[in-house]
LUMTI-60588 format. One record per residue (C-alpha): residue number from 1; x, y, z. Coordinates in Angstrom, 3 decimals. Example, Ala and Ser with C-alpha at 12.3 -4.5 7.8 and 13.67 -1.06 7.14 Angstrom:
2
[site 1; [12.300; -4.500; 7.800]];
[site 2; [13.670; -1.060; 7.140]];
***
This chain:
105
[site 1; [-21.870; -20.625; 10.204]];
[site 2; [-23.375; -18.548; 7.428]];
[site 3; [-22.743; -19.508; 3.829]];
[site 4; [-22.320; -16.674; 1.362]];
[site 5; [-21.523; -17.761; -2.156]];
[site 6; [-21.478; -14.258; -3.676]];
[site 7; [-20.049; -10.990; -2.375]];
[site 8; [-20.377; -7.522; -3.934]];
[site 9; [-17.372; -5.436; -2.918]];
[site 10; [-16.152; -1.930; -3.726]];
[site 11; [-12.486; -1.363; -4.544]];
[site 12; [-11.098; 1.194; -2.085]];
[site 13; [-7.372; 1.074; -2.821]];
[site 14; [-5.024; 1.002; -5.823]];
[site 15; [-3.455; -2.421; -5.324]];
[site 16; [-4.375; -3.747; -8.779]];
[site 17; [-4.276; -0.559; -10.843]];
[site 18; [-4.655; -0.055; -13.733]];
[site 19; [-6.940; -3.108; -14.150]];
[site 20; [-9.024; -2.403; -11.030]];
[site 21; [-9.525; 1.233; -10.062]];
[site 22; [-10.619; 2.754; -6.764]];
[site 23; [-14.426; 3.001; -6.933]];
[site 24; [-14.883; -0.072; -9.149]];
[site 25; [-17.015; -2.971; -7.907]];
[site 26; [-16.339; -6.714; -8.070]];
[site 27; [-18.493; -9.756; -7.505]];
[site 28; [-16.769; -12.750; -5.964]];
[site 29; [-17.838; -16.378; -5.867]];
[site 30; [-16.828; -19.044; -3.378]];
[site 31; [-18.164; -22.576; -3.414]];
[site 32; [-16.589; -24.105; -0.308]];
[site 33; [-17.690; -27.667; -1.004]];
[site 34; [-16.178; -27.547; -4.474]];
[site 35; [-12.407; -27.959; -4.107]];
[site 36; [-10.859; -24.513; -3.622]];
[site 37; [-9.730; -24.181; -7.187]];
[site 38; [-7.466; -21.149; -7.602]];
[site 39; [-4.971; -20.796; -10.417]];
[site 40; [-2.254; -18.369; -11.417]];
[site 41; [-3.794; -15.172; -12.783]];
[site 42; [-7.051; -15.395; -10.796]];
[site 43; [-8.014; -12.319; -8.793]];
[site 44; [-9.124; -13.170; -5.256]];
[site 45; [-10.474; -11.305; -2.243]];
[site 46; [-9.297; -12.449; 1.180]];
[site 47; [-8.950; -11.360; 4.779]];
[site 48; [-5.390; -10.808; 5.974]];
[site 49; [-4.888; -10.481; 9.743]];
[site 50; [-2.606; -7.436; 9.705]];
[site 51; [-4.132; -5.546; 6.778]];
[site 52; [-7.828; -6.473; 6.627]];
[site 53; [-9.728; -7.268; 3.449]];
[site 54; [-7.553; -7.288; 0.329]];
[site 55; [-7.797; -7.959; -3.401]];
[site 56; [-4.788; -9.422; -5.224]];
[site 57; [-3.808; -11.542; -8.195]];
[site 58; [-2.731; -15.166; -7.650]];
[site 59; [0.921; -15.635; -8.511]];
[site 60; [1.437; -19.198; -7.240]];
[site 61; [-0.601; -21.956; -5.585]];
[site 62; [0.699; -24.601; -3.192]];
[site 63; [-1.938; -27.360; -2.956]];
[site 64; [0.140; -29.313; -0.410]];
[site 65; [-0.347; -26.727; 2.352]];
[site 66; [-3.408; -25.013; 0.821]];
[site 67; [-1.691; -21.653; 0.476]];
[site 68; [-1.689; -19.008; -2.230]];
[site 69; [1.037; -16.488; -3.039]];
[site 70; [-0.581; -13.228; -4.159]];
[site 71; [0.753; -10.050; -5.711]];
[site 72; [-0.531; -6.588; -6.517]];
[site 73; [0.257; -4.669; -9.702]];
[site 74; [0.706; -1.228; -8.100]];
[site 75; [4.372; -0.462; -7.284]];
[site 76; [3.519; 0.228; -3.615]];
[site 77; [1.242; -2.786; -3.222]];
[site 78; [1.466; -4.756; 0.003]];
[site 79; [1.211; -8.432; -0.895]];
[site 80; [2.731; -11.852; -0.201]];
[site 81; [6.208; -10.377; -0.528]];
[site 82; [5.351; -8.535; 2.709]];
[site 83; [3.013; -10.873; 4.637]];
[site 84; [3.642; -14.298; 3.104]];
[site 85; [1.216; -16.775; 1.592]];
[site 86; [-2.555; -16.595; 2.087]];
[site 87; [-4.284; -19.704; 3.431]];
[site 88; [-7.258; -20.821; 1.320]];
[site 89; [-9.617; -20.649; 4.312]];
[site 90; [-9.010; -16.849; 4.374]];
[site 91; [-10.269; -16.429; 0.797]];
[site 92; [-13.733; -14.858; 0.457]];
[site 93; [-13.862; -15.754; -3.197]];
[site 94; [-12.578; -15.423; -6.726]];
[site 95; [-13.551; -12.335; -8.727]];
[site 96; [-16.027; -13.419; -11.401]];
[site 97; [-17.316; -10.002; -12.451]];
[site 98; [-15.693; -6.571; -12.588]];
[site 99; [-17.838; -3.448; -12.807]];
[site 100; [-15.665; -0.509; -13.809]];
[site 101; [-16.644; 2.950; -12.601]];
[site 102; [-15.545; 4.237; -16.028]];
[site 103; [-18.232; 2.132; -17.706]];
[site 104; [-20.949; 3.614; -15.499]];
[site 105; [-19.850; 7.252; -15.967]];
***
């Protein structure tokens, strides 16, 4: 098992527009031995079986069954309303840094 604490990922969809635009980059952090600490409002990246890698905002957390309800801000976003809660073991990490393509232009 490889342990990756940080991931650099490029935004390729419009799920969280206008805050995160297609072409932006994010850096995520996951410390698996530190209790998976996600709270409402956090932005997380996770793998979802039917849709692949996704980025969404946490809307609710259920510590009892270690699941997270996520939502996108784009009107056509596919999120927990479509596929249900995300299990914490599917989370790659919480976004800790956002690099906007507008800032680099």
